[in-house]
MARDRENVEX-643311 format. One record per residue (C-alpha): x, y, z; residue number from 1. Coordinates in Angstrom, 2 decimals. Layout:
BEGIN
R         X         Y         Z   resi
R         X         Y         Z    NUM
...
END
This chain:
BEGIN
R         X         Y         Z   resi
R      0.00      0.00      0.00      1
R      2.87      2.38      0.67      2
R      4.15      1.95     -2.89      3
R      0.72      2.89     -4.28      4
R      0.61      6.09     -2.21      5
R      4.13      7.03     -3.27      6
R      3.22      6.46     -6.91      7
R      0.22      8.77     -6.55      8
R      2.41     11.49     -5.07      9
R      4.90     11.24     -7.92     10
R      2.24     11.66    -10.61     11
R      2.09     15.17    -11.94     12
R      1.07     17.04    -15.02     13
R      3.70     18.64    -17.21     14
R      3.05     21.43    -19.63     15
R      5.82     22.70    -21.86     16
R      5.50     25.93    -23.84     17
R      6.28     25.25    -27.48     18
R      6.14     28.50    -29.46     19
R      4.45     31.85    -30.01     20
R      2.23     32.38    -33.02     21
R      0.42     35.40    -34.42     22
R     -3.34     35.07    -34.03     23
R     -5.43     36.36    -36.94     24
R     -7.76     39.29    -36.42     25
R     -7.85     42.63    -34.64     26
R     -8.08     42.27    -30.84     27
R     -9.47     45.81    -30.45     28
R    -12.24     45.61    -33.09     29
R    -15.43     46.40    -31.14     30
R    -17.65     45.61    -34.13     31
R    -17.00     41.87    -33.74     32
R    -19.87     40.07    -31.99     33
R    -18.88     36.93    -30.10     34
R    -21.59     34.48    -29.09     35
R    -21.21     32.42    -25.91     36
R    -20.56     28.70    -26.34     37
R    -19.91     29.10    -30.07     38
R    -16.43     28.99    -31.60     39
R    -15.31     32.27    -33.13     40
R    -14.44     32.35    -36.82     41
R    -10.72     32.19    -37.54     42
R    -10.56     35.88    -38.48     43
R    -11.96     36.84    -35.03     44
R     -9.67     34.72    -32.83     45
R     -7.58     37.64    -31.56     46
R    -10.70     39.45    -30.32     47
R    -12.00     36.28    -28.69     48
R     -8.70     35.70    -26.86     49
R     -8.61     39.27    -25.54     50
R    -12.26     39.28    -24.44     51
R    -12.02     35.88    -22.74     52
R     -8.77     36.75    -20.96     53
R    -10.09     40.10    -19.73     54
R    -13.34     38.46    -18.60     55
R    -11.44     35.73    -16.72     56
R     -9.38     38.41    -14.94     57
R    -12.47     40.45    -14.03     58
R    -11.64     43.35    -16.33     59
R    -13.93     45.26    -18.67     60
R    -14.32     43.80    -22.14     61
R    -12.90     46.73    -24.07     62
R     -9.48     48.32    -23.83     63
R     -9.68     52.10    -23.68     64
R     -6.71     54.41    -24.15     65
R     -8.44     56.86    -21.79     66
R     -7.27     54.69    -18.91     67
R     -3.62     54.92    -19.96     68
R     -3.15     58.50    -21.20     69
R     -3.95     61.90    -19.73     70
R     -6.31     64.04    -21.77     71
R     -3.53     66.53    -22.55     72
R     -1.30     63.74    -23.85     73
R     -4.10     62.39    -26.07     74
R     -4.63     65.87    -27.55     75
R     -0.88     66.14    -28.22     76
R     -0.80     62.70    -29.89     77
R     -3.80     63.61    -32.05     78
R     -2.07     66.84    -33.09     79
R      1.12     64.97    -33.97     80
R     -0.87     62.46    -36.02     81
R     -2.60     65.30    -37.87     82
R      0.75     66.98    -38.55     83
R      2.22     63.74    -39.90     84
R     -0.83     63.25    -42.09     85
R     -0.41     66.77    -43.51     86
R      3.26     66.12    -44.23     87
R      2.40     62.95    -46.15     88
R     -0.06     64.77    -48.43     89
END
């Protein structure tokens, strides 16, 4: 009986990370509708991964830049983008 208990203790599950891969789709595309208990189409996998991960961690579904930048910084970035756009024309 001791051998059986020792064998149970030694059993474990191993998981080895193999590689990274790019997932198709745009993870920030709010127009994608995901239905519960249905697999997402291949082109929507990135959005599904982000939504499921954020849901599992108790976070809101959408990522908003308002949480990461001050309003003044967002105005400055928008101005820089407009200036770059004008230079390209």
